[in-house]
Structures are given as C-alpha cells and as structure tokens.
C-alpha positions in Angstrom: -4.1 -43.6 18.6 -3.9 -39.5 18.4 -3.5 -38.4 22.3 -6.2 -36.2 23.6 -5.0 -32.6 23.1 -2.7 -33.0 20.0 -3.8 -30.5 17.5 -2.7 -31.9 14.6 -5.8 -32.0 13.1 -7.1 -28.5 14.3 -9.0 -26.7 11.7 -7.5 -23.5 12.7 -4.0 -24.7 12.3 -4.3 -26.5 9.2 -6.1 -22.9 7.5 -3.4 -21.4 8.7 -0.8 -21.9 5.9 -3.7 -21.6 3.5 -4.6 -18.2 4.7 -0.2 -17.0 4.2 -0.9 -18.4 0.8 -3.7 -16.0 -0.2 -2.2 -13.1 1.6 0.9 -13.8 -0.5 4.5 -14.8 0.5 7.1 -13.7 -2.2 8.9 -16.5 -4.3 12.6 -14.9 -2.8 11.0 -16.0 0.9 11.8 -19.5 0.7 13.6 -19.8 4.0 10.7 -18.1 5.5 8.3 -20.9 4.0 10.3 -23.8 5.3 10.8 -22.0 8.6 7.1 -21.3 9.2 6.5 -25.0 7.9 8.6 -26.3 10.8 6.7 -23.7 13.3 3.5 -25.2 12.1 4.6 -28.9 12.3 5.7 -28.2 15.9 2.6 -26.5 17.1 0.5 -28.9 15.6 1.7 -31.4 18.0 1.8 -29.0 21.2 -0.9 -29.8 23.7 -2.1 -26.3 23.7 -5.3 -24.6 23.1 -6.2 -24.1 19.2 -6.4 -20.2 19.6 -2.8 -20.1 21.5 -1.4 -22.2 19.0 -2.7 -20.0 16.2 -1.1 -16.8 18.1 2.4 -18.6 18.0 2.5 -19.0 14.7 1.4 -15.5 14.1 4.2 -14.5 16.5 6.7 -17.1 14.5 5.4 -14.9 11.0 6.1 -11.5 12.4 9.5 -12.4 14.2 11.2 -13.6 11.2 13.9 -11.4 9.9 12.3 -9.0 7.0 15.4 -9.7 5.1 13.8 -13.0 4.1 11.4 -11.1 1.8 14.1 -10.5 -0.9 17.4 -11.9 -1.5 20.2 -9.3 -1.4 17.9 -6.4 -0.5 20.1 -3.0 0.1 20.3 -2.2 3.8 18.9 1.4 2.5 15.7 -0.4 1.4 14.6 -2.3 5.0 11.8 -0.6 7.1 12.6 0.7 10.5 12.8 -2.2 13.1 9.5 -1.8 14.8 7.7 -2.3 11.6 6.5 -5.8 10.2 5.4 -7.1 7.0 1.2 -6.9 6.5 0.9 -8.4 3.2 2.8 -8.9 0.1 1.4 -8.4 -3.7 2.2 -8.4 -7.1 1.8 -5.5 -9.1 0.9 -5.9 -13.3 0.5 -2.8 -15.6 2.3 -0.1 -17.1 4.8 2.8 -15.9 3.5 5.6 -18.2 5.9 8.3 -19.5 5.2 11.6 -21.0 7.5 13.8 -23.0 8.6 17.1 -21.6 11.4 19.3 -23.0 12.1 16.7 -25.3 12.8 13.9 -22.7 10.7 11.4 -21.2 9.4 11.7 -18.0 7.6 9.1 -15.6 3.9 10.5 -15.6 2.2 7.6 -13.3 2.1 3.8 -12.7 -0.9 2.0 -13.7 -1.2 -1.6 -12.4 -3.3 -3.9 -10.9 -2.5 -5.5 -7.5 -2.7 -9.5 -7.0 -1.9 -11.9 -4.7 0.7 -14.5 -5.7 -2.4 -16.9 -5.9 -3.7 -14.4 -8.9 -6.6 -12.9 -6.6 -6.9 -9.1 -7.8 -7.0 -7.2 -4.5 -6.5 -3.7 -5.5 -4.8 -1.0 -7.8 -1.7 0.9 -8.4 -1.7 4.3 -9.9 -0.5 8.2 -9.6 0.5 9.6 -6.4 2.1 6.9 -6.0 -1.0 5.6 -4.7 -2.2 1.9 -3.6 -5.7 1.3 -3.2 -7.2 -1.9 -1.9 -10.6 -3.2 -3.0 -11.9 -2.5 0.4 -11.5 1.5 -0.5 -8.5 2.2 2.2 -6.0 4.0 0.3 -2.2 4.6 1.0 -0.1 7.4 -0.7 3.9 7.0 -0.5 6.8 9.0 -0.6 9.8 7.5 -1.9 12.7 7.9 1.2 15.0 5.6 -0.7 16.2 3.5 -3.9 18.8 1.2 -5.3 19.1 0.0 -9.0 17.6 -3.4 -10.0 19.6 -6.2 -10.6 18.3 -6.4 -14.0 19.7 -3.1 -15.7 16.6 -3.7 -17.9 14.2 -2.8 -15.0 13.2 0.4 -12.8 14.9 0.6 -9.6 13.7 -0.8 -6.3 12.4 1.5 -3.5 11.6 1.9 0.0 8.4 4.5 0.5 7.3 5.9 3.7 3.3 6.4 4.1 2.6 10.3 3.2 -1.3 9.9 3.9 -4.1 7.4 4.0 -7.8 7.3 3.2 -10.7 5.5 4.5 -10.3 2.5 6.8 -9.4 -0.7 5.8 -6.7 -3.2 4.7 -4.2 0.0 3.9 -5.0 2.3 6.9 -2.2 1.2 8.9 0.6 0.7 6.4 3.8 2.7 7.1 6.1 1.8 4.8 6.0 0.1 1.4 8.8 -1.8 -0.6 9.0 -2.3 -4.5 11.2 -4.9 -5.3 11.9 -7.7 -7.6 11.1 -5.4 -10.5 10.6 -6.5 -14.2 10.5 -3.9 -17.3 9.1 -0.4 -16.8 12.0 1.6 -17.9 11.7 4.7 -19.4 11.9 4.7 -23.4 15.3 5.8 -25.2 15.8 8.3 -28.0 13.8 11.6 -29.1 10.3 12.2 -28.5 7.6 15.0 -28.9 6.5 17.1 -26.3 3.1 15.7 -24.6 3.8 12.3 -26.4 2.8 9.6 -24.0 3.8 5.8 -24.2 2.9 2.8 -21.7 5.9 0.5 -20.8 4.6 -2.8 -19.2 6.3 -3.8 -15.8 6.0 -6.1 -12.9 7.1 -5.6 -9.2 6.7 -7.0 -5.8 5.2 -4.9 -3.4 5.8 -5.3 0.4 3.5 -3.5 2.7 4.6 -2.7 6.4 2.6 -1.6 9.5 3.9 -0.9 12.9 4.5 -4.1 15.1 2.5 -2.8 18.1 -0.5 -2.4 15.3 -0.1 -5.8 14.2 -0.3 -7.3 17.7 -2.8 -5.0 19.2 -2.2 -2.2 21.8 
C-alpha cells in the first residue's frame, strides 16, 4: 500500500519526462537522460509537495553539465557559464550557395526546425535567423567555429544573440550552438556567376538563456 505523501503517481511528475521529450533532448545526451531518470525516480518517492518536486527536477535539468549536450565538443563552443539550455531543436533543410567571382559563397540557410519527436516549431533562414512558430526571432553572430568530425559536413558553431524580435520562446536566447552537422558543404568545382545551388543538410541547435532568466529574477 502506498504511504500518504508518496508522489510516485503525481501527474505533475509523470508528465515531466514527457515534457522534456517534447522539448527535445539530443541523442548525444544519453548520460543526461540516465541522470534525469534517476532524479525523477528519487523525487517521485519523496514526501514533498508536487510543486516542489517539479522544481527539484528542473534544477537537476539546468545544473547538469552543458557538455552532456554534445560529446567531444571543443571548449571554444561552450557558451558562458551563466547560461543554461532552453531547448534543443533539429534543423533539416538546405545551405544555399551562390557563385561570386567564379567561387561558391554561402548565401543563406533555409531549414525547418523540429523537436526530436518530429514536431515542426520554427524556421531557420538568412541572418542567420531562427524564428519560432510563436513569432519570436533571434539573429545570431558567429563567435567560434570548429570543424565537424565528419569532413563532408559543415562546421560546428557557437553564436551570440545579436538581436531579437517579438516576445516568445526565442526572446531570451543569449547563445546558440550548431552541432552534429550532416552535409551542407559548399560545392566544389567551377561555377558561373550568380548561379545558385542548394545543398541538403541537418544540424542540432541548442538555444541558451541566462540562468537567472530561466529561474526568474
């Protein structure tokens, strides 16, 4: 018989892992998933209020090392230590190149943004800009890059937020990582000026906010 106060069946707790899956956790964060699962099991047995239990899980989520979100990630691609992950999305689309002075130059990305469960939640395009379906936007500025482990894929990036537009999911974003890229490399060979070519690619995008914003000031 379950003792009074035991929260193993608390709806707020049982929904929490589902909410995280909907938010999207990268495949490379398996240690995170194990740790969170154990934290969830521990808190679900604790004799504390559901609201406090949920807060404990959120704190566990935010305090886990950011390096869990990408294996073997260069230190230069880590955001400032006062930032935590807001969400993880998968970009699927194309890198568009244009021929200028007989050489291929990147014109813009054009990709849809999905959760890891496949829900379409945004668009990535020139700027580079990320737009959430709620209308909020963040424009990034590259501050660091590193070669992809796959020589046939575009580099990994760290970007600072240069500007925002409208209140919403992206309005508090301070940093963005582009990781685990697949494809998207510029074409090789000669080209004719103004010629355009779209190269398919995929990438993981991690969006970071300040720790104080995530917890409320």
